[in-house]
N, CA, C and O atoms as CSV, one atom per row, in Angstrom:
chain,resi,resn,atom,element,x,y,z
A,1,MET,N,N,89.527,80.751,99.958
A,1,MET,CA,C,88.104,80.561,99.758
A,1,MET,C,C,87.640,81.227,98.469
A,1,MET,O,O,86.722,80.726,97.821
A,2,ASP,N,N,88.252,82.343,98.082
A,2,ASP,CA,C,87.870,83.033,96.856
A,2,ASP,C,C,88.562,82.447,95.633
A,2,ASP,O,O,88.306,82.895,94.515
A,3,GLU,N,N,89.424,81.467,95.813
A,3,GLU,CA,C,90.188,80.927,94.694
A,3,GLU,C,C,89.294,80.259,93.657
A,3,GLU,O,O,89.546,80.407,92.461
A,4,TRP,N,N,88.279,79.543,94.060
A,4,TRP,CA,C,87.447,78.827,93.087
A,4,TRP,C,C,86.720,79.813,92.186
A,4,TRP,O,O,86.500,79.540,91.006
A,5,PHE,N,N,86.345,80.964,92.747
A,5,PHE,CA,C,85.628,81.955,91.945
A,5,PHE,C,C,86.558,82.594,90.916
A,5,PHE,O,O,86.140,82.884,89.795
A,6,ASN,N,N,87.804,82.810,91.290
A,6,ASN,CA,C,88.759,83.415,90.366
A,6,ASN,C,C,89.208,82.452,89.280
A,6,ASN,O,O,89.544,82.875,88.174
A,7,THR,N,N,89.216,81.169,89.585
A,7,THR,CA,C,89.687,80.188,88.610
A,7,THR,C,C,88.560,79.531,87.837
A,7,THR,O,O,88.831,78.813,86.875
A,8,ALA,N,N,87.300,79.746,88.219
A,8,ALA,CA,C,86.173,79.120,87.529
A,8,ALA,C,C,85.948,79.780,86.179
A,8,ALA,O,O,86.234,80.962,85.990
A,9,SER,N,N,85.433,78.997,85.249
A,9,SER,CA,C,85.156,79.558,83.926
A,9,SER,C,C,83.930,80.470,83.997
A,9,SER,O,O,83.090,80.345,84.889
A,10,ASP,N,N,83.852,81.374,83.049
A,10,ASP,CA,C,82.736,82.318,83.025
A,10,ASP,C,C,81.405,81.617,82.810
A,10,ASP,O,O,80.391,82.016,83.380
A,11,SER,N,N,81.404,80.575,81.991
A,11,SER,CA,C,80.152,79.862,81.719
A,11,SER,C,C,79.640,79.148,82.975
A,11,SER,O,O,78.431,79.088,83.200
A,12,LEU,N,N,80.540,78.614,83.784
A,12,LEU,CA,C,80.126,77.960,85.026
A,12,LEU,C,C,79.526,78.969,85.997
A,12,LEU,O,O,78.505,78.693,86.627
A,13,VAL,N,N,80.148,80.128,86.120
A,13,VAL,CA,C,79.625,81.172,87.006
A,13,VAL,C,C,78.268,81.641,86.506
A,13,VAL,O,O,77.363,81.882,87.304
A,14,PHE,N,N,78.115,81.776,85.169
A,14,PHE,CA,C,76.834,82.187,84.600
A,14,PHE,C,C,75.751,81.164,84.904
A,14,PHE,O,O,74.654,81.529,85.327
A,15,VAL,N,N,76.047,79.898,84.693
A,15,VAL,CA,C,75.045,78.848,84.922
A,15,VAL,C,C,74.658,78.792,86.392
A,15,VAL,O,O,73.473,78.702,86.714
A,16,LEU,N,N,75.633,78.844,87.285
A,16,LEU,CA,C,75.325,78.810,88.715
A,16,LEU,C,C,74.523,80.037,89.139
A,16,LEU,O,O,73.585,79.919,89.927
A,17,GLY,N,N,74.877,81.203,88.628
A,17,GLY,CA,C,74.120,82.406,88.950
A,17,GLY,C,C,72.700,82.352,88.416
A,17,GLY,O,O,71.758,82.763,89.093
A,18,PHE,N,N,72.547,81.840,87.190
A,18,PHE,CA,C,71.221,81.712,86.601
A,18,PHE,C,C,70.349,80.748,87.404
A,18,PHE,O,O,69.181,81.032,87.669
A,19,ILE,N,N,70.915,79.626,87.783
A,19,ILE,CA,C,70.165,78.656,88.595
A,19,ILE,C,C,69.784,79.262,89.935
A,19,ILE,O,O,68.673,79.046,90.417
A,20,LEU,N,N,70.679,80.008,90.534
A,20,LEU,CA,C,70.394,80.653,91.812
A,20,LEU,C,C,69.262,81.673,91.671
A,20,LEU,O,O,68.364,81.716,92.513
A,21,LEU,N,N,69.296,82.486,90.625
A,21,LEU,CA,C,68.248,83.492,90.422
A,21,LEU,C,C,66.893,82.858,90.133
A,21,LEU,O,O,65.880,83.280,90.690
A,22,VAL,N,N,66.869,81.852,89.269
A,22,VAL,CA,C,65.605,81.188,88.951
A,22,VAL,C,C,65.063,80.464,90.182
A,22,VAL,O,O,63.858,80.480,90.434
A,23,GLY,N,N,65.941,79.840,90.936
A,23,GLY,CA,C,65.505,79.165,92.164
A,23,GLY,C,C,64.938,80.141,93.186
A,23,GLY,O,O,63.935,79.850,93.838
A,24,ALA,N,N,65.574,81.292,93.325
A,24,ALA,CA,C,65.071,82.302,94.254
A,24,ALA,C,C,63.721,82.845,93.787
A,24,ALA,O,O,62.831,83.083,94.603
A,25,ALA,N,N,63.567,83.040,92.480
A,25,ALA,CA,C,62.283,83.520,91.961
A,25,ALA,C,C,61.183,82.491,92.186
A,25,ALA,O,O,60.076,82.847,92.589
A,26,GLU,N,N,61.473,81.235,91.933
A,26,GLU,CA,C,60.476,80.192,92.149
A,26,GLU,C,C,60.118,80.058,93.630
A,26,GLU,O,O,58.952,79.859,93.972
A,27,ALA,N,N,61.100,80.164,94.495
A,27,ALA,CA,C,60.830,80.110,95.931
A,27,ALA,C,C,59.966,81.299,96.353
A,27,ALA,O,O,59.079,81.148,97.192
A,28,GLY,N,N,60.215,82.471,95.783
A,28,GLY,CA,C,59.396,83.637,96.092
A,28,GLY,C,C,57.969,83.482,95.634
A,28,GLY,O,O,57.045,83.874,96.347
A,29,VAL,N,N,57.765,82.914,94.448
A,29,VAL,CA,C,56.406,82.683,93.949
A,29,VAL,C,C,55.677,81.681,94.832
A,29,VAL,O,O,54.509,81.878,95.166
A,30,ALA,N,N,56.361,80.609,95.209
A,30,ALA,CA,C,55.735,79.600,96.068
A,30,ALA,C,C,55.396,80.185,97.435
A,30,ALA,O,O,54.320,79.922,97.972
A,31,LEU,N,N,56.297,80.968,97.996
A,31,LEU,CA,C,56.051,81.581,99.303
A,31,LEU,C,C,54.903,82.585,99.225
A,31,LEU,O,O,54.072,82.648,100.131
A,32,ALA,N,N,54.854,83.364,98.158
A,32,ALA,CA,C,53.787,84.354,98.010
A,32,ALA,C,C,52.428,83.683,97.844
A,32,ALA,O,O,51.439,84.146,98.412
A,33,SER,N,N,52.366,82.602,97.076
A,33,SER,CA,C,51.072,81.927,96.898
A,33,SER,C,C,50.631,81.265,98.204
A,33,SER,O,O,49.441,81.257,98.518
A,34,TRP,N,N,51.565,80.716,98.959
A,34,TRP,CA,C,51.195,80.132,100.248
A,34,TRP,C,C,50.728,81.222,101.207
A,34,TRP,O,O,49.745,81.048,101.928
A,35,HIS,N,N,51.442,82.351,101.209
A,35,HIS,CA,C,51.108,83.442,102.120
A,35,HIS,C,C,49.762,84.063,101.755
A,35,HIS,O,O,49.005,84.468,102.637
A,36,LYS,N,N,49.461,84.138,100.456
A,36,LYS,CA,C,48.194,84.712,100.023
A,36,LYS,C,C,47.015,83.849,100.462
A,36,LYS,O,O,45.944,84.369,100.774
A,37,ARG,N,N,47.209,82.543,100.486
A,37,ARG,CA,C,46.126,81.658,100.939
A,37,ARG,C,C,45.851,81.829,102.427
A,37,ARG,O,O,44.720,81.641,102.874
A,38,THR,N,N,46.883,82.188,103.203
A,38,THR,CA,C,46.697,82.292,104.648
A,38,THR,C,C,46.227,83.669,105.094
A,38,THR,O,O,45.756,83.814,106.222
A,39,LEU,N,N,46.341,84.688,104.237
A,39,LEU,CA,C,45.940,86.039,104.615
A,39,LEU,C,C,44.435,86.220,104.496
A,39,LEU,O,O,43.779,85.588,103.668
A,40,SER,N,N,43.915,87.076,105.321
A,40,SER,CA,C,42.518,87.464,105.170
A,40,SER,C,C,42.437,88.622,104.188
A,40,SER,O,O,43.461,89.195,103.819
A,41,GLU,N,N,41.233,88.969,103.765
A,41,GLU,CA,C,41.077,90.048,102.795
A,41,GLU,C,C,41.435,91.399,103.401
A,41,GLU,O,O,41.934,92.273,102.693
A,42,GLY,N,N,41.193,91.587,104.680
A,42,GLY,CA,C,41.528,92.845,105.334
A,42,GLY,C,C,43.025,93.108,105.346
A,42,GLY,O,O,43.462,94.248,105.182
A,43,ALA,N,N,43.800,92.070,105.538
A,43,ALA,CA,C,45.253,92.236,105.552
A,43,ALA,C,C,45.755,92.604,104.161
A,43,ALA,O,O,46.686,93.398,104.030
A,44,ASP,N,N,45.148,92.036,103.125
A,44,ASP,CA,C,45.551,92.351,101.763
A,44,ASP,C,C,45.256,93.813,101.436
A,44,ASP,O,O,46.061,94.482,100.786
A,45,ARG,N,N,44.120,94.302,101.880
A,45,ARG,CA,C,43.760,95.701,101.666
A,45,ARG,C,C,44.711,96.614,102.440
A,45,ARG,O,O,45.073,97.686,101.953
A,46,PHE,N,N,45.112,96.203,103.625
A,46,PHE,CA,C,46.047,96.982,104.431
A,46,PHE,C,C,47.396,97.101,103.729
A,46,PHE,O,O,47.993,98.177,103.710
A,47,LEU,N,N,47.879,96.002,103.154
A,47,LEU,CA,C,49.161,96.032,102.453
A,47,LEU,C,C,49.074,96.881,101.193
A,47,LEU,O,O,50.040,97.563,100.850
A,48,ALA,N,N,47.953,96.858,100.501
A,48,ALA,CA,C,47.790,97.682,99.307
A,48,ALA,C,C,47.764,99.158,99.680
A,48,ALA,O,O,48.246,99.994,98.915
A,49,THR,N,N,47.209,99.493,100.842
A,49,THR,CA,C,47.174,100.877,101.297
A,49,THR,C,C,48.580,101.383,101.604
A,49,THR,O,O,48.873,102.559,101.386
A,50,LEU,N,N,49.435,100.526,102.098
A,50,LEU,CA,C,50.802,100.932,102.425
A,50,LEU,C,C,51.707,101.013,101.205
A,50,LEU,O,O,52.737,101.686,101.252
A,51,ALA,N,N,51.351,100.348,100.123
A,51,ALA,CA,C,52.240,100.287,98.964
A,51,ALA,C,C,52.436,101.660,98.328
A,51,ALA,O,O,53.556,101.997,97.943
A,52,GLY,N,N,51.390,102.454,98.207
A,52,GLY,CA,C,51.496,103.770,97.576
A,52,GLY,C,C,52.443,104.711,98.297
A,52,GLY,O,O,53.363,105.244,97.675
A,53,PRO,N,N,52.248,104.930,99.583
A,53,PRO,CA,C,53.187,105.811,100.293
A,53,PRO,C,C,54.627,105.295,100.319
A,53,PRO,O,O,55.570,106.086,100.273
A,54,LEU,N,N,54.799,103.983,100.394
A,54,LEU,CA,C,56.162,103.450,100.385
A,54,LEU,C,C,56.843,103.690,99.042
A,54,LEU,O,O,58.031,104.011,98.997
A,55,LEU,N,N,56.099,103.536,97.948
A,55,LEU,CA,C,56.681,103.815,96.639
A,55,LEU,C,C,56.986,105.305,96.488
A,55,LEU,O,O,57.990,105.671,95.877
A,56,GLY,N,N,56.132,106.161,97.039
A,56,GLY,CA,C,56.399,107.593,97.010
A,56,GLY,C,C,57.653,107.951,97.784
A,56,GLY,O,O,58.448,108.774,97.331
A,57,LEU,N,N,57.838,107.344,98.943
A,57,LEU,CA,C,59.039,107.586,99.743
A,57,LEU,C,C,60.281,107.092,99.017
A,57,LEU,O,O,61.320,107.752,99.043
A,58,LEU,N,N,60.184,105.942,98.375
A,58,LEU,CA,C,61.314,105.421,97.608
A,58,LEU,C,C,61.668,106.366,96.461
A,58,LEU,O,O,62.846,106.621,96.213
A,59,ALA,N,N,60.659,106.889,95.760
A,59,ALA,CA,C,60.908,107.825,94.670
A,59,ALA,C,C,61.570,109.101,95.192
A,59,ALA,O,O,62.461,109.648,94.543
A,60,LEU,N,N,61.143,109.569,96.344
A,60,LEU,CA,C,61.738,110.762,96.936
A,60,LEU,C,C,63.203,110.528,97.288
A,60,LEU,O,O,64.049,111.383,97.025
A,61,MET,N,N,63.505,109.385,97.874
A,61,MET,CA,C,64.887,109.069,98.230
A,61,MET,C,C,65.759,108.933,96.987
A,61,MET,O,O,66.898,109.400,96.979
A,62,ILE,N,N,65.241,108.303,95.942
A,62,ILE,CA,C,66.006,108.175,94.702
A,62,ILE,C,C,66.230,109.546,94.081
A,62,ILE,O,O,67.308,109.815,93.552
A,63,GLY,N,N,65.228,110.414,94.137
A,63,GLY,CA,C,65.374,111.759,93.593
A,63,GLY,C,C,66.438,112.561,94.313
A,63,GLY,O,O,67.259,113.216,93.670
A,64,PHE,N,N,66.438,112.522,95.633
A,64,PHE,CA,C,67.464,113.233,96.394
A,64,PHE,C,C,68.851,112.662,96.116
A,64,PHE,O,O,69.820,113.413,96.002
A,65,THR,N,N,68.950,111.350,96.006
A,65,THR,CA,C,70.244,110.729,95.725
A,65,THR,C,C,70.757,111.153,94.353
A,65,THR,O,O,71.937,111.464,94.194
A,66,PHE,N,N,69.865,111.163,93.365
A,66,PHE,CA,C,70.261,111.584,92.028
A,66,PHE,C,C,70.683,113.048,92.024
A,66,PHE,O,O,71.662,113.404,91.369
A,67,ALA,N,N,69.963,113.898,92.742
A,67,ALA,CA,C,70.318,115.317,92.792
A,67,ALA,C,C,71.689,115.517,93.431
A,67,ALA,O,O,72.478,116.334,92.956
A,68,MET,N,N,71.980,114.786,94.495
A,68,MET,CA,C,73.296,114.911,95.127
A,68,MET,C,C,74.398,114.420,94.201
A,68,MET,O,O,75.460,115.038,94.115
A,69,ALA,N,N,74.152,113.309,93.506
A,69,ALA,CA,C,75.167,112.777,92.595
A,69,ALA,C,C,75.386,113.724,91.425
A,69,ALA,O,O,76.522,113.911,90.991
A,70,LEU,N,N,74.319,114.323,90.908
A,70,LEU,CA,C,74.457,115.253,89.799
A,70,LEU,C,C,75.222,116.505,90.213
A,70,LEU,O,O,76.046,117.014,89.453
A,71,THR,N,N,74.949,117.001,91.419
A,71,THR,CA,C,75.672,118.167,91.913
A,71,THR,C,C,77.163,117.868,92.047
A,71,THR,O,O,78.006,118.689,91.687
A,72,ARG,N,N,77.471,116.711,92.558
A,72,ARG,CA,C,78.880,116.339,92.711
A,72,ARG,C,C,79.554,116.170,91.351
A,72,ARG,O,O,80.700,116.581,91.166
A,73,TYR,N,N,78.846,115.569,90.409
A,73,TYR,CA,C,79.395,115.395,89.071
A,73,TYR,C,C,79.647,116.746,88.406
A,73,TYR,O,O,80.696,116.951,87.794
A,74,MET,N,N,78.701,117.659,88.522
A,74,MET,CA,C,78.860,118.978,87.902
A,74,MET,C,C,80.013,119.751,88.560
A,74,MET,O,O,80.751,120.461,87.877
A,75,ARG,N,N,80.165,119.615,89.864
A,75,ARG,CA,C,81.269,120.287,90.548
A,75,ARG,C,C,82.607,119.751,90.058
A,75,ARG,O,O,83.549,120.517,89.855
A,76,ARG,N,N,82.694,118.432,89.867
A,76,ARG,CA,C,83.935,117.841,89.352
A,76,ARG,C,C,84.189,118.259,87.919
A,76,ARG,O,O,85.336,118.477,87.531
A,77,ALA,N,N,83.127,118.374,87.120
A,77,ALA,CA,C,83.290,118.746,85.718
A,77,ALA,C,C,83.792,120.183,85.603
A,77,ALA,O,O,84.557,120.490,84.688
A,78,TRP,N,N,83.382,121.068,86.507
A,78,TRP,CA,C,83.832,122.476,86.463
A,78,TRP,C,C,85.271,122.615,86.919
A,78,TRP,O,O,85.944,123.577,86.548
A,79,LEU,N,N,85.757,121.674,87.717
A,79,LEU,CA,C,87.115,121.778,88.230
A,79,LEU,C,C,88.160,121.323,87.224
A,79,LEU,O,O,89.348,121.568,87.430
A,80,ARG,N,N,87.762,120.678,86.160
A,80,ARG,CA,C,88.726,120.177,85.177
A,80,ARG,C,C,89.317,121.254,84.361
A,80,ARG,O,O,90.145,120.985,83.491
């Protein structure tokens, strides 16, 4: 099953990947515009209220992950 991917040319894989990404983006835009028409204004305000704390939590998780990776990297660098 993986043979076609290993034997396919790079340009074919690029074109197929590009078409897949553009198609997914267009589908997301269409879905978002349809969903926005069906939402009430209260629901939109509710989602905007949740966006800030979720982005803060994501930043916190990325910060902890970076700190752990940096500590591990520094420990490996000292062992050389």
